[in-house]
mmCIF entry with sequence, helices, sheets and N, C-alpha, C, O atoms, coordinates in Angstrom:
data_MODEL
# 
_entry.id   MODEL 
# 
_entity.id                         1 
_entity.type                       polymer 
_entity.pdbx_number_of_molecules   1 
# 
_entity_poly.entity_id                      1 
_entity_poly.type                           'polypeptide(L)' 
_entity_poly.nstd_linkage                   no 
_entity_poly.nstd_monomer                   no 
_entity_poly.pdbx_seq_one_letter_code       MPVIPILFFLLAFVWQAAVSFR 
_entity_poly.pdbx_seq_one_letter_code_can   MPVIPILFFLLAFVWQAAVSFR 
_entity_poly.pdbx_strand_id                 A 
# 
loop_
_entity_poly_seq.entity_id 
_entity_poly_seq.num 
_entity_poly_seq.mon_id 
_entity_poly_seq.hetero 
1 1  MET n 
1 2  PRO n 
1 3  VAL n 
1 4  ILE n 
1 5  PRO n 
1 6  ILE n 
1 7  LEU n 
1 8  PHE n 
1 9  PHE n 
1 10 LEU n 
1 11 LEU n 
1 12 ALA n 
1 13 PHE n 
1 14 VAL n 
1 15 TRP n 
1 16 GLN n 
1 17 ALA n 
1 18 ALA n 
1 19 VAL n 
1 20 SER n 
1 21 PHE n 
1 22 ARG n 
# 
_struct_asym.id          A 
_struct_asym.entity_id   1 
# 
_struct_conf.conf_type_id            HELX_P 
_struct_conf.id                      HELX_P1 
_struct_conf.pdbx_PDB_helix_id       AA1 
_struct_conf.beg_label_comp_id       ILE 
_struct_conf.beg_label_asym_id       A 
_struct_conf.beg_label_seq_id        4 
_struct_conf.pdbx_beg_PDB_ins_code   ? 
_struct_conf.end_label_comp_id       PHE 
_struct_conf.end_label_asym_id       A 
_struct_conf.end_label_seq_id        21 
_struct_conf.pdbx_end_PDB_ins_code   ? 
_struct_conf.beg_auth_comp_id        ILE 
_struct_conf.beg_auth_asym_id        A 
_struct_conf.beg_auth_seq_id         4 
_struct_conf.end_auth_comp_id        PHE 
_struct_conf.end_auth_asym_id        A 
_struct_conf.end_auth_seq_id         21 
_struct_conf.pdbx_PDB_helix_class    1 
_struct_conf.details                 ? 
_struct_conf.pdbx_PDB_helix_length   18 
# 
_struct_conf_type.id          HELX_P 
_struct_conf_type.criteria    ? 
_struct_conf_type.reference   ? 
# 
loop_
_atom_site.group_PDB 
_atom_site.id 
_atom_site.type_symbol 
_atom_site.label_atom_id 
_atom_site.label_alt_id 
_atom_site.label_comp_id 
_atom_site.label_asym_id 
_atom_site.label_entity_id 
_atom_site.label_seq_id 
_atom_site.pdbx_PDB_ins_code 
_atom_site.Cartn_x 
_atom_site.Cartn_y 
_atom_site.Cartn_z 
_atom_site.occupancy 
_atom_site.B_iso_or_equiv 
_atom_site.pdbx_formal_charge 
_atom_site.auth_seq_id 
_atom_site.auth_comp_id 
_atom_site.auth_asym_id 
_atom_site.auth_atom_id 
_atom_site.pdbx_PDB_model_num 
ATOM 1  N N  . MET A 1 1  ? 0.850   -1.204 -0.005 1.00 0.00 ? 1  MET A N  1 
ATOM 2  C CA . MET A 1 1  ? 0.007   0.004  -0.003 1.00 0.00 ? 1  MET A CA 1 
ATOM 3  C C  . MET A 1 1  ? 0.882   1.245  0.003  1.00 0.00 ? 1  MET A C  1 
ATOM 4  O O  . MET A 1 1  ? 1.727   1.410  0.882  1.00 0.00 ? 1  MET A O  1 
ATOM 5  N N  . PRO A 1 2  ? 0.688   2.097  -0.952 1.00 0.00 ? 2  PRO A N  1 
ATOM 6  C CA . PRO A 1 2  ? 1.478   3.337  -1.004 1.00 0.00 ? 2  PRO A CA 1 
ATOM 7  C C  . PRO A 1 2  ? 1.082   4.301  0.100  1.00 0.00 ? 2  PRO A C  1 
ATOM 8  O O  . PRO A 1 2  ? -0.013  4.212  0.656  1.00 0.00 ? 2  PRO A O  1 
ATOM 9  N N  . VAL A 1 3  ? 1.969   5.210  0.406  1.00 0.00 ? 3  VAL A N  1 
ATOM 10 C CA . VAL A 1 3  ? 1.689   6.182  1.471  1.00 0.00 ? 3  VAL A CA 1 
ATOM 11 C C  . VAL A 1 3  ? 1.102   7.466  0.898  1.00 0.00 ? 3  VAL A C  1 
ATOM 12 O O  . VAL A 1 3  ? 0.829   8.416  1.632  1.00 0.00 ? 3  VAL A O  1 
ATOM 13 N N  . ILE A 1 4  ? 0.911   7.489  -0.409 1.00 0.00 ? 4  ILE A N  1 
ATOM 14 C CA . ILE A 1 4  ? 0.378   8.696  -1.039 1.00 0.00 ? 4  ILE A CA 1 
ATOM 15 C C  . ILE A 1 4  ? -1.001  9.074  -0.473 1.00 0.00 ? 4  ILE A C  1 
ATOM 16 O O  . ILE A 1 4  ? -1.209  10.229 -0.103 1.00 0.00 ? 4  ILE A O  1 
ATOM 17 N N  . PRO A 1 5  ? -1.935  8.134  -0.399 1.00 0.00 ? 5  PRO A N  1 
ATOM 18 C CA . PRO A 1 5  ? -3.271  8.446  0.134  1.00 0.00 ? 5  PRO A CA 1 
ATOM 19 C C  . PRO A 1 5  ? -3.194  8.994  1.553  1.00 0.00 ? 5  PRO A C  1 
ATOM 20 O O  . PRO A 1 5  ? -3.929  9.917  1.905  1.00 0.00 ? 5  PRO A O  1 
ATOM 21 N N  . ILE A 1 6  ? -2.308  8.431  2.367  1.00 0.00 ? 6  ILE A N  1 
ATOM 22 C CA . ILE A 1 6  ? -2.191  8.900  3.762  1.00 0.00 ? 6  ILE A CA 1 
ATOM 23 C C  . ILE A 1 6  ? -1.700  10.353 3.779  1.00 0.00 ? 6  ILE A C  1 
ATOM 24 O O  . ILE A 1 6  ? -2.221  11.190 4.517  1.00 0.00 ? 6  ILE A O  1 
ATOM 25 N N  . LEU A 1 7  ? -0.687  10.633 2.949  1.00 0.00 ? 7  LEU A N  1 
ATOM 26 C CA . LEU A 1 7  ? -0.162  11.999 2.901  1.00 0.00 ? 7  LEU A CA 1 
ATOM 27 C C  . LEU A 1 7  ? -1.238  12.949 2.410  1.00 0.00 ? 7  LEU A C  1 
ATOM 28 O O  . LEU A 1 7  ? -1.377  14.057 2.928  1.00 0.00 ? 7  LEU A O  1 
ATOM 29 N N  . PHE A 1 8  ? -2.005  12.519 1.407  1.00 0.00 ? 8  PHE A N  1 
ATOM 30 C CA . PHE A 1 8  ? -3.057  13.376 0.860  1.00 0.00 ? 8  PHE A CA 1 
ATOM 31 C C  . PHE A 1 8  ? -4.116  13.649 1.918  1.00 0.00 ? 8  PHE A C  1 
ATOM 32 O O  . PHE A 1 8  ? -4.564  14.785 2.065  1.00 0.00 ? 8  PHE A O  1 
ATOM 33 N N  . PHE A 1 9  ? -4.525  12.606 2.665  1.00 0.00 ? 9  PHE A N  1 
ATOM 34 C CA . PHE A 1 9  ? -5.528  12.777 3.724  1.00 0.00 ? 9  PHE A CA 1 
ATOM 35 C C  . PHE A 1 9  ? -4.990  13.695 4.809  1.00 0.00 ? 9  PHE A C  1 
ATOM 36 O O  . PHE A 1 9  ? -5.709  14.556 5.317  1.00 0.00 ? 9  PHE A O  1 
ATOM 37 N N  . LEU A 1 10 ? -3.721  13.510 5.164  1.00 0.00 ? 10 LEU A N  1 
ATOM 38 C CA . LEU A 1 10 ? -3.118  14.354 6.197  1.00 0.00 ? 10 LEU A CA 1 
ATOM 39 C C  . LEU A 1 10 ? -3.098  15.807 5.726  1.00 0.00 ? 10 LEU A C  1 
ATOM 40 O O  . LEU A 1 10 ? -3.391  16.722 6.495  1.00 0.00 ? 10 LEU A O  1 
ATOM 41 N N  . LEU A 1 11 ? -2.750  16.005 4.464  1.00 0.00 ? 11 LEU A N  1 
ATOM 42 C CA . LEU A 1 11 ? -2.708  17.371 3.913  1.00 0.00 ? 11 LEU A CA 1 
ATOM 43 C C  . LEU A 1 11 ? -4.103  17.988 3.959  1.00 0.00 ? 11 LEU A C  1 
ATOM 44 O O  . LEU A 1 11 ? -4.255  19.152 4.330  1.00 0.00 ? 11 LEU A O  1 
ATOM 45 N N  . ALA A 1 12 ? -5.117  17.216 3.584  1.00 0.00 ? 12 ALA A N  1 
ATOM 46 C CA . ALA A 1 12 ? -6.476  17.721 3.597  1.00 0.00 ? 12 ALA A CA 1 
ATOM 47 C C  . ALA A 1 12 ? -6.904  18.076 5.017  1.00 0.00 ? 12 ALA A C  1 
ATOM 48 O O  . ALA A 1 12 ? -7.576  19.084 5.235  1.00 0.00 ? 12 ALA A O  1 
ATOM 49 N N  . PHE A 1 13 ? -6.507  17.237 5.992  1.00 0.00 ? 13 PHE A N  1 
ATOM 50 C CA . PHE A 1 13 ? -6.851  17.506 7.389  1.00 0.00 ? 13 PHE A CA 1 
ATOM 51 C C  . PHE A 1 13 ? -6.203  18.807 7.854  1.00 0.00 ? 13 PHE A C  1 
ATOM 52 O O  . PHE A 1 13 ? -6.838  19.638 8.504  1.00 0.00 ? 13 PHE A O  1 
ATOM 53 N N  . VAL A 1 14 ? -4.918  18.965 7.505  1.00 0.00 ? 14 VAL A N  1 
ATOM 54 C CA . VAL A 1 14 ? -4.205  20.188 7.904  1.00 0.00 ? 14 VAL A CA 1 
ATOM 55 C C  . VAL A 1 14 ? -4.843  21.402 7.256  1.00 0.00 ? 14 VAL A C  1 
ATOM 56 O O  . VAL A 1 14 ? -4.983  22.448 7.890  1.00 0.00 ? 14 VAL A O  1 
ATOM 57 N N  . TRP A 1 15 ? -5.235  21.264 5.981  1.00 0.00 ? 15 TRP A N  1 
ATOM 58 C CA . TRP A 1 15 ? -5.852  22.378 5.258  1.00 0.00 ? 15 TRP A CA 1 
ATOM 59 C C  . TRP A 1 15 ? -7.184  22.759 5.952  1.00 0.00 ? 15 TRP A C  1 
ATOM 60 O O  . TRP A 1 15 ? -7.472  23.940 6.143  1.00 0.00 ? 15 TRP A O  1 
ATOM 61 N N  . GLN A 1 16 ? -7.975  21.757 6.318  1.00 0.00 ? 16 GLN A N  1 
ATOM 62 C CA . GLN A 1 16 ? -9.262  22.021 6.990  1.00 0.00 ? 16 GLN A CA 1 
ATOM 63 C C  . GLN A 1 16 ? -8.986  22.726 8.318  1.00 0.00 ? 16 GLN A C  1 
ATOM 64 O O  . GLN A 1 16 ? -9.693  23.670 8.672  1.00 0.00 ? 16 GLN A O  1 
ATOM 65 N N  . ALA A 1 17 ? -7.968  22.279 9.057  1.00 0.00 ? 17 ALA A N  1 
ATOM 66 C CA . ALA A 1 17 ? -7.640  22.892 10.342 1.00 0.00 ? 17 ALA A CA 1 
ATOM 67 C C  . ALA A 1 17 ? -7.223  24.352 10.125 1.00 0.00 ? 17 ALA A C  1 
ATOM 68 O O  . ALA A 1 17 ? -7.622  25.235 10.884 1.00 0.00 ? 17 ALA A O  1 
ATOM 69 N N  . ALA A 1 18 ? -6.431  24.595 9.103  1.00 0.00 ? 18 ALA A N  1 
ATOM 70 C CA . ALA A 1 18 ? -5.984  25.968 8.815  1.00 0.00 ? 18 ALA A CA 1 
ATOM 71 C C  . ALA A 1 18 ? -7.189  26.840 8.477  1.00 0.00 ? 18 ALA A C  1 
ATOM 72 O O  . ALA A 1 18 ? -7.290  27.965 8.964  1.00 0.00 ? 18 ALA A O  1 
ATOM 73 N N  . VAL A 1 19 ? -8.101  26.338 7.652  1.00 0.00 ? 19 VAL A N  1 
ATOM 74 C CA . VAL A 1 19 ? -9.284  27.119 7.274  1.00 0.00 ? 19 VAL A CA 1 
ATOM 75 C C  . VAL A 1 19 ? -10.149 27.362 8.501  1.00 0.00 ? 19 VAL A C  1 
ATOM 76 O O  . VAL A 1 19 ? -10.698 28.451 8.668  1.00 0.00 ? 19 VAL A O  1 
ATOM 77 N N  . SER A 1 20 ? -10.275 26.356 9.360  1.00 0.00 ? 20 SER A N  1 
ATOM 78 C CA . SER A 1 20 ? -11.091 26.501 10.571 1.00 0.00 ? 20 SER A CA 1 
ATOM 79 C C  . SER A 1 20 ? -10.448 27.522 11.508 1.00 0.00 ? 20 SER A C  1 
ATOM 80 O O  . SER A 1 20 ? -11.134 28.344 12.115 1.00 0.00 ? 20 SER A O  1 
ATOM 81 N N  . PHE A 1 21 ? -9.125  27.459 11.614 1.00 0.00 ? 21 PHE A N  1 
ATOM 82 C CA . PHE A 1 21 ? -8.414  28.381 12.506 1.00 0.00 ? 21 PHE A CA 1 
ATOM 83 C C  . PHE A 1 21 ? -8.564  29.813 12.006 1.00 0.00 ? 21 PHE A C  1 
ATOM 84 O O  . PHE A 1 21 ? -8.699  30.753 12.790 1.00 0.00 ? 21 PHE A O  1 
ATOM 85 N N  . ARG A 1 22 ? -8.538  29.959 10.671 1.00 0.00 ? 22 ARG A N  1 
ATOM 86 C CA . ARG A 1 22 ? -8.669  31.287 10.096 1.00 0.00 ? 22 ARG A CA 1 
ATOM 87 C C  . ARG A 1 22 ? -10.092 31.787 10.312 1.00 0.00 ? 22 ARG A C  1 
ATOM 88 O O  . ARG A 1 22 ? -10.425 32.898 9.901  1.00 0.00 ? 22 ARG A O  1 
# 
């Protein structure tokens, strides 16, 4: 299993957190 999906999910989570924080 590649780690690409995990990195993408993590990036999306961080992006959501940033948008929520803003």
